[in-house]
C-alpha positions in Angstrom: -47.7 97.6 10.7 -50.6 99.8 10.9 -51.2 102.4 12.8 -53.9 105.0 13.3 -55.2 108.1 15.5 -58.6 108.2 15.1 -59.7 108.8 11.4 -56.0 109.1 10.4 -54.3 106.0 9.4 -50.4 104.8 8.3 -49.1 101.5 6.6 -45.8 100.9 7.3 -43.7 98.2 5.8 -40.5 97.5 7.3 -37.1 96.0 5.3 -34.2 95.0 6.7 -31.0 96.7 4.8 -29.5 94.1 2.1 -31.6 91.3 3.9 -35.4 92.4 2.8 -36.8 93.3 -0.8 -40.2 95.0 -1.8 -42.3 91.6 -3.1 -44.0 91.8 -6.5 -47.4 92.0 -4.9 -46.7 95.1 -2.6 -46.5 97.6 -5.4 -50.0 96.3 -6.5 -51.3 96.6 -3.4 -50.3 100.2 -3.1 -51.6 101.0 -6.6 -55.1 99.6 -5.6 -54.8 101.3 -2.1 -54.8 104.6 -4.3 -57.3 103.9 -6.3 -59.8 103.6 -3.5 -58.8 106.8 -1.9 -56.1 106.6 0.1 -53.2 108.9 -0.4 -49.2 108.7 -0.6 -49.0 110.4 3.0 -51.0 107.3 3.9 -47.3 105.0 3.5 -44.3 104.6 5.1 -41.6 102.5 3.9 -39.2 102.1 6.6 -35.9 100.4 6.1 -33.6 98.8 9.4 -30.4 97.5 10.4 -28.5 96.2 13.2 -25.5 97.9 13.5 -22.6 97.1 15.9 -21.0 100.5 17.8 
């Protein structure tokens, strides 16, 4: 997911708890983005789950 407000941008990756994982290409994509000037604050990893109450 890409979110922005003016010049501020955040790339959010959503992963379902125990059902999803980081793919091998994703760390390489992050490293490339950091090399071209993006910062760690521009990235968010969200783990979610459907919990019954």
